[in-house]
C-alpha positions in Angstrom: -69.9 63.7 -9.6 -67.1 65.5 -7.9 -63.4 64.9 -7.1 -61.5 67.0 -4.6 -58.1 65.5 -3.7 -56.1 68.7 -2.9 -54.0 68.2 -6.1 -56.5 68.3 -8.9 -60.2 68.9 -9.0 -62.7 68.1 -11.7 -65.8 70.2 -12.4 -68.3 68.7 -14.9 -71.1 71.2 -14.5 -70.3 72.3 -18.1 -71.2 68.9 -19.6 -74.4 68.1 -17.6 -76.6 69.8 -20.2 -75.3 67.2 -22.8 -75.4 63.9 -20.8 -77.7 62.1 -18.4 -76.9 60.2 -15.2 -77.6 56.8 -16.7 -75.2 57.4 -19.6 -72.5 58.6 -17.1 -73.1 55.5 -14.9 -72.5 53.2 -17.9 -69.4 55.1 -19.0 -67.9 55.0 -15.5 -68.6 51.2 -15.5 -66.7 50.8 -18.8 -63.9 53.0 -17.4 -63.5 50.8 -14.4 -63.2 47.8 -16.6 -60.5 49.6 -18.6 -58.8 50.5 -15.3 -58.6 46.8 -14.4 -57.1 46.1 -17.8 -54.4 48.7 -17.2 -53.6 48.0 -13.6 -53.6 44.2 -13.9 -51.3 44.6 -16.9 -53.3 42.1 -19.0 -54.1 44.4 -22.0 -52.5 45.0 -25.3 -49.1 46.7 -25.1 -48.6 45.5 -21.5 -44.8 45.2 -22.1 -44.7 49.1 -22.1 -46.2 49.7 -18.6 -43.0 50.6 -16.8 -44.2 54.2 -16.5 -47.0 53.1 -14.1 -44.4 52.7 -11.3 -41.9 55.4 -12.1 -42.8 57.7 -9.3 -42.4 54.9 -6.7 -39.2 53.4 -8.0 -36.2 54.3 -5.8 -34.0 56.1 -8.3 -32.3 58.4 -5.8 -28.8 57.7 -7.1 -29.9 58.5 -10.6 -31.5 61.7 -9.5 -28.4 62.7 -7.6 -26.3 62.0 -10.7 -28.5 64.4 -12.7 -28.2 67.1 -10.1 -24.4 66.6 -10.0 -24.3 67.2 -13.8 -26.6 70.2 -13.4 -24.1 71.7 -10.9 -21.2 70.9 -13.2 -22.7 72.4 -16.3 -24.0 75.5 -14.6 -20.3 76.5 -14.3 -19.1 75.5 -17.7 -22.0 75.9 -20.2 -24.1 79.0 -21.1 -26.3 76.8 -23.3 -27.3 73.2 -23.2 -28.8 71.7 -26.4 -31.3 68.9 -26.0 -31.4 66.8 -29.1 -34.6 64.7 -29.5 -38.0 64.6 -31.1 -41.5 63.7 -30.0 -41.5 62.2 -26.5 -37.8 62.8 -26.3 -38.3 66.6 -26.1 -41.9 67.6 -25.5 -42.0 66.6 -21.8 -38.9 68.6 -20.9 -40.0 71.5 -23.2 -43.4 71.6 -21.5 -41.9 71.6 -18.0 -39.3 74.4 -18.8 -41.9 76.6 -20.4 -44.3 76.1 -17.5 -41.8 76.5 -14.6 -39.0 78.9 -15.7 -39.1 82.7 -15.8 -39.7 83.5 -19.5 -37.3 86.5 -19.4 -34.6 84.9 -17.3 -31.9 85.7 -19.8 -32.8 89.3 -20.1 -32.9 89.6 -16.3 -29.7 87.6 -15.8 -31.5 85.2 -13.5 -29.1 82.4 -12.7 -31.5 79.5 -13.0 -29.1 77.4 -15.0 -27.9 77.1 -18.6 -30.3 78.2 -21.3 -31.9 75.1 -22.7 -32.3 75.0 -26.5 -33.6 72.2 -28.6 -32.4 70.5 -31.8 -33.5 67.5 -33.8 -37.2 68.2 -33.3 -37.5 69.3 -37.0 -35.7 69.2 -40.3 -35.5 72.9 -40.9 -32.2 73.9 -42.4 -32.7 77.5 -41.4 -33.3 76.6 -37.8 -30.2 74.4 -37.6 -28.0 77.0 -39.3 -29.2 79.8 -36.9 -28.7 77.5 -33.9 -25.2 76.9 -35.0 -24.6 80.6 -35.3 -25.4 80.9 -31.6 -23.4 77.8 -30.5 -20.4 79.2 -32.3 -20.5 82.1 -29.9 -21.4 80.3 -26.6 -20.0 77.8 -24.2 -22.2 74.8 -24.6 -22.9 71.2 -24.0 -25.5 68.7 -25.4 -27.9 66.0 -24.2 -28.8 63.6 -27.0 -31.9 61.5 -26.4 -32.8 58.5 -28.6 -33.6 54.9 -27.9 -32.0 53.7 -31.1 -29.9 56.6 -32.2 -31.2 56.3 -35.8 -34.3 58.4 -35.8 -33.6 60.7 -38.7 -34.2 64.2 -37.2 -32.2 63.9 -34.0 -29.5 61.7 -35.7 -28.8 64.5 -38.2 -28.7 67.1 -35.5 -26.4 65.1 -33.3 -24.0 64.4 -36.2 -23.8 68.2 -36.8 -23.4 69.2 -33.1 -21.0 66.3 -32.3 -18.7 67.4 -35.1 -19.0 71.1 -34.0 -18.2 70.2 -30.3 -15.2 68.2 -31.3 -13.9 71.0 -33.5 -14.5 73.6 -30.9 -13.2 71.8 -27.8 -11.3 68.7 -29.1 -12.5 65.1 -28.7 -11.5 64.7 -25.1 -13.3 67.8 -23.8 -16.2 67.3 -26.2 -16.9 63.9 -24.6 -17.4 65.6 -21.2 -19.9 67.9 -22.8 -22.1 65.2 -24.3 -24.5 63.0 -22.4 -26.5 60.3 -24.1 -29.9 59.2 -22.8 -30.5 55.9 -24.6 -31.0 52.1 -24.5 -29.0 50.3 -21.7 -27.3 47.9 -24.0 -28.0 48.3 -27.8 -28.5 50.7 -30.6 -26.4 53.1 -32.6 -26.4 55.8 -29.9 -25.4 53.4 -27.2 -22.6 52.2 -29.4 -21.3 55.7 -30.0 -21.5 56.6 -26.3 -19.5 53.6 -25.3 -16.9 54.2 -27.9 -16.5 57.9 -27.1 -16.8 57.6 -23.4 -20.0 59.7 -22.9 -21.8 59.6 -19.7 -25.2 57.9 -20.2 -28.6 57.6 -18.7 -31.0 54.7 -19.5 -34.4 54.9 -21.2 -36.2 51.9 -19.6 -37.1 49.1 -22.0 -40.7 49.1 -20.8 -41.4 52.9 -21.2 -42.3 54.3 -24.5 -41.3 57.8 -25.7 -44.5 59.7 -25.0 -44.7 58.2 -21.4 -41.0 58.9 -20.6 -41.2 62.4 -19.1 -40.5 61.0 -15.6 -37.4 59.2 -16.7 -34.0 60.8 -17.5 -35.5 61.7 -20.9 -37.5 64.5 -19.2 -35.8 64.8 -15.8 -32.2 65.4 -16.9 -32.9 68.5 -19.0 -35.2 69.8 -16.2 -32.5 69.3 -13.6 -29.9 71.1 -15.8 -32.3 74.0 -16.2 -32.8 74.3 -12.5 -36.1 72.6 -12.0 -36.7 70.8 -8.7 -37.0 67.3 -10.0 -37.5 65.8 -6.5 -40.7 67.9 -6.1 -41.9 66.8 -9.5 -41.5 63.2 -8.7 -43.2 63.7 -5.4 -46.2 65.2 -7.2 -46.3 62.3 -9.6 -46.1 59.8 -6.7 -49.0 61.5 -4.9 -51.1 61.4 -8.1 -50.2 57.8 -8.6 -51.8 57.0 -5.2 -54.9 58.8 -6.3 -55.0 57.1 -9.7 -54.5 53.6 -8.4 -57.8 53.7 -6.4 -60.4 51.6 -8.0 -63.4 53.9 -7.6 -65.8 56.1 -9.5 -64.3 59.0 -7.5 -60.9 58.4 -9.1 -60.4 61.6 -11.1 -58.5 59.8 -13.9 -61.3 57.3 -14.3 -63.8 60.1 -14.3 -62.0 62.0 -17.0 -61.6 58.9 -19.2 -65.3 58.1 -18.8 -66.4 61.6 -19.6 -64.3 62.0 -22.8 -65.4 58.7 -24.1 -69.0 59.4 -23.3 -68.8 62.6 -25.3 -67.0 60.9 -28.1 -69.9 58.4 -28.3 -72.2 61.5 -28.8 -70.3 62.7 -31.8 -67.8 65.0 -30.1 -64.8 63.8 -32.0 -62.4 66.7 -31.1 -61.2 67.5 -27.7 -59.7 71.0 -27.2 -57.3 71.4 -24.3 -57.7 75.0 -23.1 -55.4 76.9 -20.9 -55.6 80.5 -19.6 -51.9 80.7 -18.9 -49.4 80.9 -21.8 -46.9 78.9 -19.7 -49.0 75.9 -20.4 -48.8 76.1 -24.2 -46.1 73.4 -24.5 -47.8 71.2 -21.9 -50.7 71.1 -24.4 -48.2 70.1 -27.1 -47.1 67.2 -24.9 -50.7 66.3 -24.2 -51.5 66.2 -27.9 -48.8 63.7 -28.6 -49.8 61.6 -25.6 -53.4 61.2 -26.7 -52.9 61.5 -30.5 -50.4 58.6 -30.7 -52.1 56.6 -28.0 -55.7 56.7 -29.3 -55.5 57.6 -33.0 -55.5 54.2 -34.6 -57.7 51.5 -36.1 -60.1 54.2 -37.4 -60.8 55.4 -33.8 -59.8 58.2 -31.4 -60.6 61.6 -30.2 -58.6 64.3 -32.2 -56.6 66.3 -29.7 -56.3 70.0 -30.3 -55.4 73.0 -28.1 -55.9 76.7 -27.7 -54.4 79.4 -25.5 -57.0 81.7 -24.0 -57.7 84.5 -23.9 -55.4 85.1 -26.9 -57.1 82.5 -29.1 -60.5 83.8 -28.3 -59.6 86.5 -30.8 -58.9 84.0 -33.5 -60.3 80.5 -32.8 -63.0 81.7 -30.5 -65.5 82.3 -33.4 -65.2 78.7 -34.7 -65.5 77.2 -31.2 -68.6 79.3 -30.6 -70.5 78.7 -33.8 -68.6 76.2 -36.0 -69.4 72.5 -36.4 -70.7 71.0 -33.1 -68.1 68.2 -33.1 -65.9 69.3 -30.2 -65.7 69.6 -26.4 -63.3 71.5 -24.2 -61.1 70.4 -21.3 -60.0 73.5 -19.5 -56.7 73.1 -17.5 -56.3 75.9 -15.0 -54.6 76.8 -11.7 -56.4 78.0 -8.6 -53.5 80.3 -7.5 -51.1 82.3 -9.6 -47.4 82.4 -8.6 -47.3 86.2 -8.6 -49.6 89.2 -7.8 -50.2 92.1 -10.0 -53.1 94.6 -10.0 -54.8 96.9 -12.4 -54.0 100.5 -11.6 -56.2 103.6 -11.5 -56.2 106.3 -14.2 -57.8 109.6 -13.2 -58.9 110.3 -16.8 -60.4 106.8 -17.2 -60.3 107.2 -21.0 -60.5 103.4 -21.5 -63.4 103.1 -19.0 -61.6 100.5 -16.9 -61.5 102.3 -13.6 -64.1 99.8 -12.3 -61.3 97.3 -12.4 -58.8 99.5 -10.4 -57.2 97.5 -7.6 -58.4 94.2 -9.0 -55.7 91.5 -9.7 -55.1 90.7 -13.3 -55.8 87.0 -12.5 -59.3 88.0 -11.2 -60.0 89.4 -14.6 -58.6 86.2 -16.2 -60.9 84.0 -14.0 -64.0 86.0 -15.0 -62.9 85.7 -18.7 -62.7 82.0 -18.1 -66.2 81.9 -16.5 -67.7 84.0 -19.2 -66.2 81.9 -22.0 -67.4 78.7 -20.4 -71.0 79.9 -20.3 -70.8 81.2 -23.8 -69.4 78.0 -25.2 -71.9 75.8 -23.3 -74.7 77.9 -24.7 -73.1 77.4 -28.1 -73.2 73.6 -27.8 -69.7 72.9 -26.6 -69.4 70.7 -23.5 -66.8 71.9 -20.9 -64.8 69.9 -18.4 -62.7 71.9 -15.9 -59.5 70.4 -14.4 -58.1 72.7 -11.7 -54.7 72.2 -10.0 -53.5 74.2 -7.0 -50.7 76.2 -8.7 -48.1 75.9 -11.4 -45.1 74.4 -9.7 -43.0 71.3 -10.1 -45.1 69.3 -7.7 -48.4 70.1 -9.5 -46.8 69.6 -12.9 -45.5 66.1 -11.9 -49.0 65.3 -10.8 -50.4 66.5 -14.1 -48.0 64.5 -16.2 -48.9 61.3 -14.3 -52.6 62.0 -14.3 -52.8 62.4 -18.0 -50.7 59.4 -18.7 -52.9 57.2 -16.5 -56.1 58.6 -17.8 -54.9 58.1 -21.4 -54.2 54.4 -20.7 -57.7 54.0 -19.3 -59.3 56.0 -22.1 -57.5 54.1 -24.9 -58.4 50.7 -23.4 -62.1 51.9 -23.3 -61.7 52.2 -27.1 -60.4 48.7 -27.3 -57.0 49.7 -28.7 -53.4 49.4 -27.7 -52.4 52.7 -26.1 -48.7 52.0 -26.3 -47.8 51.4 -30.0 -47.7 53.9 -33.0 -47.6 51.8 -36.2 -48.8 54.7 -38.3 -45.8 56.8 -37.4 -43.5 54.4 -39.3 -45.3 55.0 -42.7 -43.9 58.4 -43.4 -40.4 57.3 -42.3 -40.4 54.4 -44.8 -41.4 56.8 -47.6 -38.8 59.4 -46.5 -36.0 56.8 -46.5 -37.0 55.6 -49.9 -37.1 59.1 -51.4 -33.8 60.0 -49.8 -32.2 57.0 -51.5 -31.4 54.9 -48.4 -30.0 51.5 -49.4 -32.6 48.7 -49.4 -35.5 51.0 -50.3 -35.0 51.1 -54.1 -38.2 49.3 -55.0 -40.3 51.5 -52.8 -38.6 54.6 -54.1 -39.5 53.8 -57.7 -43.2 53.3 -56.8 -43.3 56.5 -54.8 -41.6 58.6 -57.6 -44.3 57.5 -60.0 -46.9 59.0 -57.7 -45.2 62.4 -57.2 
């Protein structure tokens, strides 16, 4: 089984010792049935399938509006704070970490305003330290929330809104706040209309963890200087590939493989990268699969590691711990930069045999050696390999994993697009905070603490 589509390749040699051809054939058949459920839009949660067509929708005016704001804020803001949590921040965070120079500020590279995040936690120290910075910088804010009442971003927005109005006055502050929210209802939409904020719409039929190719993800990327046109083009090309009803469809293959391994007791999937720029892409991926599949007592647990760093920490467990995991390695064929190992006449470290070799060549051999060691240790290994880490490839990867996740979840017989369990902690938190209407629950919870 092989897929080569010039965007993303899959290599399954690392799982062939653990499966047989008949098992794979049956799993591919089930994946094709799940593909039909997804693409005919007849499955559970089918009112949240707007993401399927996002790369093909003609949103040129919206993209142009984002780029216009990016040009405006590049001149007036040193920092832009993106306020959101979960799917409202992880996609843009993943893209910025992957595509921007990590030392842009130190090198004074003029990519765009520095993007910082708020509302993704409830840390008082983090918020206070962020406000220390904003007191000293020219800044603006993008607040992202469908409802405007999710606790973490709502608290952060209240603090930042008040600070902006104090620092710049209400009229100027309104030009420095953009709301990405519901088109017609919700607390944030109400505030935006009242205060005159510019707004972008979160489509009704797109859930948070599938929203990276909407203004939720694209607006922060555009402001930071990412080529959002190229990202959408990559996603559109991947959509063409994913929509093919075939056993050669890489998304169908990936869904079939992970479910086949799950049926063999491999209940943990580790997304592995050999490039630290992909660390937050893995965080986005964990939310996507964790919230989509982890319900009704089912689902593969999504974890991630950054190699080779984590080979010196988690590597021991992966090699010899419980045999309940498999690895999906996400890698790039071509690095963006070239850098070689130098020669040392003394050769004290014994590394002159590497002299003249590119660092990425060493990295690839580390990947190959790790793969073989882990397979020998009983860990199946799937390799997904994109061409290079750029906006086009990243857009393709976002769409690929969204599509594969929908297929995979339908193979499990669950709704990929709800998250009922997420509400449980919120109800408890509201009760313990003393929110009106939660008094009875509060009393019950306090007895248990």
